[in-house]
C-alpha positions in Angstrom: -13.0 23.9 -21.4 -10.2 24.5 -18.9 -10.7 22.4 -15.7 -9.5 25.1 -13.4 -11.0 28.5 -14.8 -13.7 26.9 -16.8 -13.0 29.2 -19.7 -12.9 28.1 -23.4 -9.6 29.8 -24.1 -7.1 26.8 -24.8 -4.8 25.7 -27.5 -2.4 22.8 -28.0 0.7 23.3 -25.9 2.6 20.1 -26.7 2.1 16.6 -27.8 4.2 13.6 -27.2 4.6 10.3 -25.2 1.1 9.5 -26.0 -0.7 12.6 -24.7 -1.9 16.0 -25.9 -1.4 18.9 -23.5 -3.5 22.1 -23.7 -2.6 25.5 -22.4 -5.3 27.9 -21.1 -4.6 31.5 -21.9 -6.7 32.8 -19.1 -5.2 31.0 -16.0 -2.1 29.5 -17.5 -2.9 25.9 -16.6 -1.6 23.2 -18.8 -3.9 20.2 -18.8 -4.6 16.8 -20.2 -7.9 16.2 -21.8 -10.1 13.6 -20.2 -9.7 11.2 -23.1 -6.2 10.6 -22.0 -6.9 9.8 -18.3 -6.0 6.4 -17.1 -8.7 4.2 -15.2 -9.2 4.5 -11.5 -8.0 1.0 -11.0 -4.6 1.8 -12.7 -4.4 5.1 -10.9 -4.6 3.4 -7.6 -2.1 0.8 -8.5 0.2 3.6 -9.2 -0.3 5.1 -5.8 0.0 1.6 -4.1 3.5 1.6 -5.3 4.6 5.0 -3.8 7.3 4.6 -1.1 5.9 7.9 0.8 5.7 6.8 4.4 6.7 8.1 7.9 9.7 5.7 7.5 11.1 7.5 4.5 13.4 10.3 5.8 13.7 11.8 2.4 10.0 12.1 2.0 9.7 13.7 5.5 12.4 16.2 4.5 10.5 16.9 1.3 7.3 17.6 3.3 9.1 19.9 5.6 9.5 22.5 2.6 5.8 23.2 3.2 5.5 22.4 7.0 8.2 25.0 8.0 6.7 28.0 6.3 3.1 26.9 7.2 3.9 26.4 10.8 4.8 30.1 11.1 1.3 31.0 10.2 -0.2 28.9 12.9 -0.9 28.9 16.5 -0.2 25.8 18.6 -3.8 25.0 19.1 -4.5 25.0 15.3 -6.7 22.3 13.9 -6.1 21.0 10.4 -6.9 18.7 7.6 -4.5 16.8 5.2 -6.3 16.3 1.8 -4.9 13.7 -0.3 -3.0 12.0 2.6 -2.2 8.8 0.5 -1.6 5.1 1.7 1.0 6.2 4.5 -0.1 9.5 6.0 3.1 11.3 6.9 2.5 15.1 7.0 -0.4 14.2 9.4 2.0 12.5 11.6 4.7 15.2 11.6 2.2 17.8 12.5 0.6 15.8 15.3 4.1 15.4 16.6 4.3 19.2 16.6 1.3 19.4 18.7 -1.3 20.2 16.1 -4.5 18.2 15.8 -5.3 16.9 12.3 -7.8 14.9 10.3 -7.0 13.2 7.1 -8.9 12.6 3.8 -7.8 10.5 0.7 -10.2 9.5 -2.2 -8.7 6.0 -2.4 -7.4 5.3 1.1 -9.3 7.4 3.6 -12.5 8.3 2.0 -14.3 9.8 4.9 -16.5 12.7 3.6 -17.6 13.9 7.1 -14.2 15.8 7.2 -15.8 18.3 4.9 -18.4 19.1 7.4 -15.8 20.8 9.9 -13.9 23.9 9.8 -10.1 24.2 10.0 -7.4 26.6 10.8 -5.2 25.1 8.0 -5.5 22.5 5.1 -2.6 20.9 3.5 -2.5 19.3 0.1 0.8 17.9 -1.0 1.5 16.5 -4.5 -2.3 16.3 -5.0 -3.6 19.2 -7.1 -1.9 17.8 -10.2 -4.0 14.6 -10.0 -7.4 16.4 -9.7 -10.1 16.0 -12.4 -11.9 19.2 -11.0 -9.3 21.4 -9.4 -11.4 24.4 -9.0 -14.4 22.6 -7.6 -12.0 20.8 -5.0 -10.1 24.1 -4.1 -13.4 25.8 -3.5 -14.5 22.9 -1.4 -11.4 23.1 0.8 -11.7 26.8 1.0 -15.2 26.6 2.3 -13.8 24.6 5.2 -11.2 27.1 6.3 -11.9 29.4 9.1 -11.1 33.1 8.7 -7.4 33.6 8.7 -7.0 30.0 7.8 -4.2 28.8 5.5 -4.3 26.3 2.5 -0.8 24.8 2.0 -0.1 23.2 -1.4 2.9 21.4 -2.9 3.2 20.7 -6.6 6.1 21.0 -9.3 5.9 24.2 -11.2 5.7 23.8 -14.9 8.9 24.9 -16.8 8.9 26.8 -20.0 7.9 25.2 -23.2 11.6 24.5 -24.2 12.0 22.4 -21.1 8.5 20.9 -20.9 9.3 18.1 -23.5 12.0 16.5 -21.2 10.3 17.3 -18.0 10.1 14.2 -15.9 6.8 15.3 -13.9 4.5 15.1 -16.9 5.6 11.4 -17.6 3.5 10.2 -14.5 0.2 9.4 -16.2 -1.7 10.3 -13.0 -0.4 13.8 -13.4 -2.9 15.7 -15.6 -2.8 19.3 -14.3 0.3 21.5 -14.5 0.6 24.9 -12.7 2.8 27.9 -12.7 3.1 31.0 -10.3 0.8 32.7 -12.6 -1.9 30.0 -12.3 -1.7 30.2 -8.4 -2.2 34.0 -8.7 -5.2 33.4 -10.7 -6.5 30.9 -8.2 -5.7 33.4 -5.3 -7.6 36.1 -7.0 -10.5 33.8 -7.5 -10.6 32.8 -3.9 -9.9 36.2 -2.7 -6.8 34.9 -1.0 -3.3 36.2 0.0 -0.7 34.3 -2.0 2.7 33.4 -0.7 5.3 31.2 -2.5 8.2 30.5 -0.1 10.0 28.5 -2.6 9.3 26.9 -6.0 6.5 24.3 -5.6 5.3 25.5 -2.2 2.2 27.6 -2.0 0.4 29.1 0.8 -3.1 30.7 0.3 -4.3 32.7 3.3 -8.1 33.4 3.8 -8.9 36.9 4.9 -10.6 37.7 8.3 -14.3 38.5 8.4 
């Protein structure tokens, strides 16, 4: 069953490098079955080695691909949450320097579930959704925390066509288990009743309607 749309409408997309990849015909998600997941211990060890920190200017430049279009949707008093902030929260720091108030959450490093009891004007999730065991459940949880007119900003690499997938670097990270396209995010936007914007490849804004 597809972990995003929960439909039984998938077939084998590609096999190689020790894993099988399935394609859902309903939402266009390519996903790795749970039998190929690595352990939580090994997953955390992988994240511990990431060099993503406020001292890494290249990483900050990367995050600005989301921050710049997101900031255009926000007022200066906006309150946000960075979901999946990692061991060295950086987007959180950049947004605070811009005058926004932010909370952080990370399953491994900042596992404070009280953040989900609050409401936010915006939520960010950079290079996270491709790791999620239950992406629909997590996106719905974040969506429920957004205020009317709130924005969910996501970053993830868009999956290439099948002829390029076999050599695609992104799938070689064993913590990457879900692979999205623009069509997948359109399905998600329709499901959440969101307005979808894609400022550039790999940068997604989902805006909640007013009530």
